[in-house]
VEXDREN-2710 file (C-alpha; in Angstrom, 1 decimal):
% VEXDREN-2710
k/r/px/py/pz
1/ILE/35.0/-24.6/-0.8
2/LEU/35.7/-21.6/-3.4
3/CYS/35.0/-24.2/-6.0
4/LEU/32.1/-25.3/-4.3
5/VAL/30.4/-21.7/-4.3
6/SER/30.9/-21.4/-7.5
7/VAL/29.1/-24.3/-8.8
8/ALA/26.3/-23.7/-6.9
9/ALA/26.4/-20.1/-7.8
10/ALA/26.8/-20.8/-11.7
11/LEU/22.7/-21.0/-12.5
12/ASP/21.9/-19.5/-15.6
13/PHE/18.5/-18.7/-17.2
14/LYS/18.1/-21.5/-19.4
15/TYR/16.1/-24.9/-19.2
16/HIS/17.7/-27.6/-16.7
17/HIS/17.2/-30.9/-18.2
18/ALA/16.9/-33.9/-15.5
19/GLU/21.0/-34.3/-15.3
20/GLU/21.8/-30.7/-15.1
21/LEU/18.8/-30.3/-12.2
22/GLU/20.4/-33.0/-10.4
23/GLN/23.6/-31.8/-10.5
24/TYR/22.7/-28.4/-9.5
25/LEU/20.8/-29.5/-6.6
26/LYS/24.0/-31.5/-5.4
27/GLY/26.1/-28.8/-5.8
28/VAL/23.8/-26.1/-3.6
29/HIS/23.8/-28.8/-1.0
30/ALA/27.9/-29.2/-1.0
31/ALA/27.9/-25.7/-0.7
32/TYR/25.4/-25.3/1.9
33/PRO/25.6/-28.2/3.9
34/SER/24.3/-26.6/7.3
35/LEU/21.7/-25.0/5.2
36/THR/20.3/-27.5/3.2
37/HIS/19.3/-31.2/3.1
38/LEU/18.9/-33.0/-0.7
39/HIS/17.0/-36.1/-0.8
40/SER/14.9/-38.2/-3.1
41/ILE/10.9/-38.6/-2.1
42/GLY/10.9/-41.3/-4.6
43/ARG/11.1/-42.1/-8.6
44/SER/9.1/-41.5/-11.6
45/VAL/7.6/-44.3/-14.0
46/GLU/10.9/-44.3/-16.0
47/GLY/12.8/-44.3/-12.7
48/ARG/13.9/-41.0/-12.3
49/ASP/14.7/-39.4/-9.0
50/LEU/11.8/-36.6/-7.0
51/TRP/14.5/-34.4/-6.1
52/VAL/13.4/-32.3/-2.7
53/LEU/15.7/-29.4/-1.4
54/VAL/15.0/-28.4/2.0
55/LEU/16.2/-25.3/3.3
56/GLY/16.5/-23.8/6.8
57/ARG/18.5/-23.7/10.1
58/PHE/17.3/-27.1/11.0
59/PRO/17.4/-28.8/7.4
60/THR/17.4/-32.5/7.9
61/HIS/14.4/-32.9/10.4
62/HIS/11.6/-31.3/11.7
63/LYS/11.7/-28.7/14.8
64/ILE/9.0/-28.1/17.6
65/GLY/7.2/-25.0/16.5
66/ILE/8.8/-24.4/12.9
67/PRO/6.5/-24.8/10.8
68/GLU/7.0/-26.4/7.2
69/PHE/6.5/-25.0/3.5
70/LYS/6.7/-26.3/0.4
71/TYR/7.0/-25.3/-3.1
72/VAL/6.2/-28.0/-6.0
73/ALA/6.6/-27.2/-9.6
74/ASN/6.4/-28.9/-13.0
75/MET/3.2/-31.5/-12.0
76/HIS/2.6/-30.8/-15.9
77/GLY/5.9/-31.8/-17.5
78/ASP/5.1/-29.3/-20.2
79/GLU/4.5/-26.3/-18.0
80/THR/8.0/-25.4/-17.0
81/VAL/8.3/-21.7/-15.9
82/GLY/8.1/-22.8/-12.1
83/ARG/10.9/-25.5/-12.5
84/GLU/12.9/-22.8/-13.5
85/ILE/12.3/-19.8/-10.9
86/LEU/12.7/-22.8/-7.9
87/LEU/15.8/-23.1/-8.9
88/HIS/16.3/-19.1/-8.9
89/LEU/14.6/-18.8/-5.4
90/ILE/16.7/-21.8/-4.1
91/ASP/19.7/-19.5/-5.7
92/PHE/18.6/-16.7/-3.9
93/LEU/17.9/-18.0/-0.4
94/VAL/21.1/-19.8/-0.2
95/THR/23.2/-16.7/-0.9
96/SER/21.1/-14.1/1.0
97/TYR/21.3/-16.1/4.1
98/GLY/23.5/-14.4/6.6
99/ARG/23.5/-11.3/4.4
100/ASP/19.9/-10.0/4.3
101/PRO/18.2/-10.0/7.7
102/VAL/14.7/-10.9/6.4
103/ILE/15.6/-13.9/4.7
104/THR/17.8/-14.9/7.5
105/ARG/15.2/-14.9/9.8
106/LEU/12.7/-16.4/7.5
107/LEU/15.0/-19.6/6.9
108/ASN/15.9/-19.4/10.7
109/ASN/11.9/-19.7/11.5
110/THR/10.6/-21.9/8.6
111/ARG/11.9/-25.2/7.5
112/ILE/10.9/-24.8/3.7
113/HIS/11.0/-27.6/1.2
114/ILE/11.4/-27.1/-2.9
115/MET/10.5/-30.2/-5.5
116/PRO/11.5/-28.5/-8.4
117/THR/9.7/-31.0/-10.9
118/MET/6.8/-33.3/-10.0
119/ASN/6.9/-34.9/-13.5
120/PRO/10.5/-35.0/-14.7
121/ASP/9.4/-37.6/-17.3
122/GLY/6.7/-35.3/-18.8
123/PHE/9.6/-32.5/-18.9
124/GLU/12.1/-35.0/-20.8
125/ALA/9.3/-36.2/-23.5
126/THR/8.5/-32.3/-24.1
127/LYS/10.7/-32.3/-27.5
128/VAL/9.3/-29.5/-29.1
129/PRO/8.3/-26.6/-26.8
130/ASP/4.9/-25.3/-27.0
131/CYS/2.5/-22.7/-25.8
132/TYR/-0.4/-24.7/-26.0
133/TYR/-1.2/-28.7/-24.9
134/THR/1.4/-31.0/-25.4
135/ARG/1.9/-34.7/-24.8
136/GLY/4.4/-33.8/-22.1
137/ARG/1.6/-32.6/-19.7
138/TYR/1.4/-36.5/-18.9
139/ASN/3.7/-38.7/-16.9
140/GLY/5.4/-41.8/-18.0
141/ASN/2.1/-44.0/-18.0
142/GLY/-0.2/-40.9/-19.8
143/GLU/-1.5/-39.8/-16.6
144/ASP/-2.6/-36.3/-15.6
145/LEU/-1.0/-36.1/-12.1
146/ASN/-3.6/-33.3/-11.2
147/ARG/-6.3/-35.6/-11.5
148/ASN/-4.6/-38.5/-10.1
149/PHE/-5.0/-38.2/-6.1
150/PRO/-8.3/-39.4/-3.7
151/ASP/-11.0/-37.0/-4.2
152/ALA/-13.2/-35.6/-1.3
153/PHE/-16.7/-34.9/-3.5
154/GLU/-16.4/-38.2/-6.0
155/ASN/-14.5/-41.7/-6.1
156/ASN/-11.8/-40.8/-8.5
157/SER/-11.3/-44.0/-10.5
158/ALA/-7.7/-43.1/-11.8
159/ASN/-4.7/-45.5/-10.8
160/ILE/-2.3/-43.8/-8.6
161/GLN/0.6/-43.1/-10.3
162/PRO/4.0/-43.5/-8.8
163/GLU/4.6/-39.8/-8.8
164/THR/1.3/-39.3/-6.9
165/ARG/2.1/-42.2/-4.4
166/ALA/5.3/-40.5/-3.2
167/VAL/3.7/-36.9/-3.0
168/MET/0.9/-38.5/-0.8
169/ASP/3.3/-40.0/1.7
170/TRP/5.9/-36.9/1.7
171/ILE/2.5/-35.4/2.9
172/LYS/2.2/-37.8/5.4
173/ASN/5.4/-38.1/6.6
174/GLU/5.8/-34.0/6.8
175/THR/3.6/-31.7/9.0
176/PHE/3.1/-29.1/6.3
177/VAL/1.2/-25.8/7.0
178/LEU/0.9/-24.1/3.4
179/SER/1.9/-24.8/0.1
180/ALA/1.6/-23.6/-3.7
181/ASN/1.7/-25.8/-7.1
182/LEU/2.9/-24.1/-9.9
183/HIS/1.9/-23.9/-13.2
184/GLY/1.0/-22.6/-16.5
185/GLY/-1.0/-21.6/-19.0
186/ALA/-2.6/-18.9/-17.3
187/LEU/-1.8/-16.3/-14.9
188/VAL/-3.9/-16.0/-11.8
189/ALA/-3.7/-17.5/-8.1
190/SER/-6.5/-20.4/-7.5
191/TYR/-7.6/-21.7/-4.6
192/THR/-9.5/-24.8/-3.1
193/PHE/-11.9/-26.3/-3.6
194/ASP/-11.6/-27.4/-7.4
195/ASN/-14.5/-29.7/-7.0
196/GLY/-17.8/-29.6/-4.8
197/ASN/-21.3/-30.3/-4.0
198/PRO/-24.3/-28.4/-3.1
199/ALA/-22.9/-28.8/0.6
200/THR/-20.0/-26.4/-0.3
201/GLY/-22.2/-24.2/-2.5
202/SER/-21.2/-25.6/-6.0
203/SER/-24.8/-25.3/-7.1
204/LYS/-24.0/-21.2/-6.8
205/GLY/-21.0/-21.4/-9.3
206/TYR/-18.4/-21.7/-5.7
207/SER/-17.1/-24.2/-4.0
208/ARG/-16.3/-22.9/-0.5
209/SER/-13.8/-24.1/2.0
210/PRO/-14.3/-24.2/6.1
211/ASP/-11.2/-21.6/5.7
212/ASP/-12.2/-19.3/2.2
213/ASP/-11.3/-16.1/4.0
214/VAL/-8.0/-17.6/4.5
215/PHE/-7.3/-18.8/0.6
216/ILE/-8.6/-15.7/-0.6
217/HIS/-6.1/-14.0/1.5
218/LEU/-3.2/-16.2/0.5
219/ALA/-4.0/-15.7/-3.5
220/LYS/-4.0/-12.1/-2.4
221/THR/-1.1/-12.4/-1.3
222/TYR/0.9/-14.1/-4.2
223/SER/-1.6/-12.0/-7.2
224/SER/-0.6/-8.4/-5.3
225/ASN/2.9/-9.1/-5.2
226/HIS/3.3/-10.0/-8.3
227/ALA/4.5/-8.0/-11.4
228/SER/0.9/-7.8/-13.0
229/MET/-1.1/-10.8/-11.4
230/TYR/-2.9/-8.6/-10.0
231/LYS/-4.3/-7.0/-12.7
232/GLY/-6.3/-10.0/-13.3
233/THR/-6.1/-9.5/-17.4
234/GLY/-5.7/-12.8/-17.7
235/CYS/-4.3/-14.4/-21.0
236/ASP/-7.1/-12.9/-23.6
237/ASN/-9.8/-10.7/-23.5
238/ARG/-12.4/-13.4/-22.8
239/GLN/-11.1/-14.9/-19.4
240/THR/-10.4/-11.9/-16.7
241/PHE/-9.8/-12.9/-13.1
242/PRO/-10.8/-9.9/-10.9
243/GLU/-7.6/-9.3/-8.6
244/GLY/-5.5/-11.8/-10.2
245/ILE/-7.2/-14.7/-7.9
246/THR/-10.2/-17.4/-8.3
247/ASN/-12.1/-20.0/-6.8
248/GLY/-10.4/-23.4/-8.2
249/TYR/-14.2/-24.7/-8.8
250/SER/-15.6/-21.5/-9.9
251/TRP/-12.8/-21.5/-13.1
252/TYR/-13.6/-25.1/-13.9
253/GLN/-14.6/-28.4/-12.0
254/LEU/-11.3/-30.5/-11.3
255/GLU/-11.4/-34.4/-9.7
256/GLY/-8.5/-35.4/-8.3
257/GLY/-6.6/-32.3/-7.6
258/MET/-3.5/-31.9/-5.3
259/GLN/-4.7/-28.8/-3.5
260/ASP/-8.2/-30.1/-2.2
261/TYR/-6.2/-33.2/-1.5
262/ASN/-3.5/-31.2/0.9
263/TYR/-6.0/-29.4/2.7
264/VAL/-8.6/-31.9/3.5
265/TRP/-5.7/-35.1/3.9
266/GLY/-3.0/-33.6/4.7
267/GLN/-3.7/-30.4/6.9
268/CYS/-2.1/-28.1/4.4
269/PHE/-3.4/-25.1/3.0
270/GLU/-2.3/-25.4/-0.7
271/ILE/-2.8/-22.9/-3.6
272/THR/-2.1/-23.6/-7.5
273/LEU/-0.2/-20.5/-8.9
274/GLU/-0.6/-20.5/-13.0
275/LEU/2.3/-18.5/-13.8
276/SER/2.5/-18.2/-17.3
277/CYS/0.3/-17.7/-20.5
278/CYS/2.2/-19.9/-22.8
279/LYS/3.3/-23.2/-21.0
280/TYR/6.7/-23.9/-22.6
281/PRO/7.8/-20.2/-23.4
282/PRO/11.4/-19.5/-24.7
283/ALA/14.4/-19.5/-22.6
284/ASP/15.1/-16.2/-23.1
285/GLN/12.2/-14.8/-21.2
286/LEU/13.0/-16.6/-18.2
287/GLU/14.6/-13.9/-16.4
288/LYS/11.8/-11.6/-16.6
289/PHE/9.4/-14.6/-15.1
290/TRP/12.1/-14.7/-12.0
291/ARG/12.3/-10.9/-11.8
292/ASP/7.9/-10.9/-11.8
293/ASN/7.6/-13.6/-9.1
294/LYS/10.4/-13.0/-7.0
295/VAL/8.9/-11.0/-4.2
296/ALA/5.6/-12.9/-4.7
297/LEU/7.3/-16.2/-3.9
298/ILE/9.0/-15.0/-0.6
299/GLU/6.0/-13.1/0.4
300/TYR/3.8/-16.0/0.2
301/ILE/6.2/-18.0/2.4
302/LYS/6.0/-15.9/5.1
303/GLN/2.3/-16.5/5.2
304/VAL/3.1/-19.9/6.9
305/HIS/3.2/-18.0/10.2
306/LEU/-0.3/-17.0/10.1
307/GLY/-2.7/-17.8/12.7
308/VAL/-1.9/-19.3/15.7
309/LYS/0.2/-23.0/16.8
310/GLY/0.6/-24.8/19.6
311/GLN/1.2/-28.0/21.8
312/VAL/-1.0/-30.7/23.2
313/THR/0.5/-32.4/26.6
314/ASP/-0.7/-34.6/29.1
315/LYS/-0.6/-34.5/33.1
316/ASN/3.2/-35.5/32.5
317/GLY/3.9/-33.2/30.0
318/ASN/4.3/-35.9/27.2
319/PRO/2.6/-34.8/23.8
320/ILE/-0.8/-36.1/23.0
321/PRO/-0.6/-37.1/19.0
322/ASN/-3.9/-36.9/17.3
323/ALA/-5.6/-34.6/19.4
324/ILE/-8.4/-32.5/17.3
325/VAL/-7.3/-29.2/17.6
326/GLU/-9.7/-26.6/15.3
327/ALA/-11.1/-23.1/15.4
328/LYS/-14.6/-22.7/16.8
329/GLY/-16.9/-22.5/13.3
330/ARG/-14.9/-23.9/11.1
331/PRO/-14.4/-27.4/11.5
332/HIS/-12.5/-29.8/8.7
333/VAL/-14.6/-32.5/7.1
334/CYS/-11.4/-35.0/8.2
335/PRO/-10.6/-32.8/11.8
336/TYR/-7.0/-31.5/12.0
337/ARG/-5.2/-33.5/14.7
338/THR/-2.0/-33.1/16.2
339/ASN/1.1/-34.7/15.1
340/ASP/3.6/-37.3/17.3
341/GLN/4.9/-34.2/18.8
342/GLY/1.6/-33.1/20.0
343/GLU/2.0/-30.0/17.4
344/TYR/-0.9/-28.0/15.8
345/PHE/-0.7/-25.1/13.5
346/LEU/-3.8/-23.0/12.6
347/LEU/-3.8/-20.7/9.5
348/LEU/-6.2/-18.2/10.7
349/LEU/-6.3/-14.4/9.9
350/PRO/-6.0/-11.6/12.5
351/GLY/-9.2/-12.1/14.7
352/THR/-10.4/-13.4/17.9
353/TYR/-11.2/-17.0/17.8
354/VAL/-12.2/-19.7/20.2
355/ILE/-9.8/-22.9/19.7
356/ASN/-11.4/-26.4/20.7
357/ALA/-8.9/-28.7/21.8
358/THR/-10.4/-32.6/22.0
359/VAL/-8.7/-35.8/23.1
360/PRO/-11.1/-38.5/22.5
361/GLY/-12.7/-39.9/25.4
362/PHE/-12.2/-36.7/27.7
363/LYS/-13.9/-33.3/27.7
364/SER/-12.8/-30.6/25.0
365/MET/-10.5/-27.7/26.0
366/LEU/-11.9/-24.0/24.9
367/LYS/-9.9/-21.3/24.8
368/THR/-10.5/-17.6/23.3
369/VAL/-7.4/-16.0/21.8
370/GLU/-6.7/-12.7/19.7
371/ILE/-4.7/-13.4/16.8
372/PRO/-2.3/-10.7/15.7
373/ASP/-0.8/-10.4/12.2
374/ASN/2.5/-12.3/12.7
375/THR/3.8/-13.0/9.7
376/GLY/6.4/-9.9/10.3
377/ASN/7.5/-11.7/13.2
378/PHE/7.9/-15.0/11.5
379/SER/5.7/-17.0/14.3
380/ALA/2.2/-17.5/14.9
381/LEU/0.6/-17.1/18.0
382/LYS/1.9/-19.5/20.8
383/GLN/-1.4/-21.2/22.3
384/ASP/-0.9/-25.0/24.4
385/PHE/-3.2/-27.1/25.8
386/SER/-2.6/-29.4/28.9
387/PHE/-4.8/-32.3/29.8
388/PRO/-4.2/-32.9/33.2
389/GLU/-6.4/-35.8/33.3
390/VAL/-5.4/-37.5/30.8
391/SER/-2.1/-39.8/31.5
392/ASP/0.2/-41.8/28.6
393/GLU/-1.3/-45.5/29.8
394/ILE/-4.7/-44.3/28.9
395/ARG/-4.7/-42.6/26.2
396/SER/-5.2/-43.9/22.5
397/ARG/-4.2/-43.7/18.8
398/ALA/-7.0/-42.6/16.5
399/ALA/-7.5/-43.8/13.6
400/SER/-6.4/-41.7/10.2
401/CYS/-8.9/-40.4/8.4
402/PRO/-10.4/-42.6/5.6
403/ARG/-9.9/-42.2/2.0
404/THR/-13.1/-42.0/0.7
405/PRO/-15.1/-38.8/-0.9
406/LEU/-15.8/-37.5/2.7
407/TYR/-18.2/-34.5/1.3
408/GLN/-20.6/-37.0/-0.1
409/GLU/-21.6/-37.8/3.3
410/LEU/-22.0/-34.1/4.0
411/ALA/-24.2/-33.7/0.9
412/ARG/-26.7/-36.9/1.9
413/ALA/-26.9/-35.2/5.8
414/SER/-27.9/-31.6/4.3
415/ALA/-30.6/-33.5/1.8
416/ALA/-31.9/-35.4/4.3
417/ILE/-32.2/-32.4/7.1
418/LYS/-34.2/-30.4/4.1
419/PRO/-37.4/-32.7/3.8
420/THR/-37.6/-32.8/8.0
421/VAL/-37.6/-28.6/7.9
422/HIS/-40.0/-28.5/5.0
423/THR/-42.3/-30.6/7.1
424/LEU/-41.8/-28.6/10.4
425/VAL/-42.5/-25.4/8.5
426/LEU/-45.8/-27.2/6.9
427/MET/-47.1/-28.1/10.2
428/THR/-46.5/-24.9/11.9
429/ILE/-48.5/-23.3/9.1
430/MET/-51.7/-25.8/9.0
431/LEU/-51.3/-25.3/13.7
432/VAL/-51.9/-21.3/12.6
433/ILE/-54.6/-21.9/10.4
434/PHE/-56.1/-24.8/12.9
435/LYS/-56.1/-22.0/15.9
END
């Protein structure tokens, strides 16, 4: 046992290539088998495993009421800081469990998934580290993985890559609530939407999601707990980010991004963290990057306990999958639905909300809730819904949300309404003149 612990603890501040990374993750799992679960969600183009280490009191499976959180790094193979600080985050979590009361409560009440590298081929292909662009950005097929997901605003013609497909299946199979993907080349927390159209306000240079207030809070949580991101100075005098955050579209438009896909189709709030001005900095700077990000990484995970959660059940107490549960006034273009256990998780800031639960074919249930800030208690407000008229025999499973660019239809609908409004205004004026 002492041997295993020493293997897990032997984590230097250096770059870990594929074999070393795999060896380290296997060592941690062997040393902490009841606290961790190690699995591969798929393989890269060149056949490397896409390793995920899961940490928590119930690491092998989802437990009702415990939210799922994930960190993904090294999506661009030449952006390397996130890859290494996630290894140090793993080390910090497992060695602090049972000793630090905050980390112990966090792991007892959260299931945390950590993928140190989504693009192992790109990392291995980066033979000469560089602060700027290299071919290692792309996967083994030369594709940019952060332009490779289905897009909610326009048809994405890119061929879905093995790494992308693995992540999409992973998102589909877990009930992820909150996430962040770690990049490099800037110093800022960027949030949804990355793409947009007039229906989301892109004509004004900002693409606003229905949960814009929550996303701003999430981005500020990270930036304000980072050693310097909150200053907003960016990486040169030409680029500044007030409070260290930006709406993705306001920064630059991006089609097929992972954070928009998570939010629209995965029911998971994800932000993009740019952690270093230099994409692939010297290894002797890694310890400082870990110190700069350590507190922010933990505080951000705690935000998975924002808002409200609960179960939707039938008259016999059985869970109802695919019931729509959303906060009134913030509908999602692909409605948020309950999982197989009838669970829902909605990230909402403290305040008063009306929660609308709908089982297709039956009358909706509305409940007013007062949501406190429960992140310190590691549990969102609990609000269940029971449909007494629904039984297991008569409810049906709804179809999953299509992969089409959903916001295209919303934009068309908005455009179609405008002439009608103009016509009504003109008719009113004519009537007044006539009278």
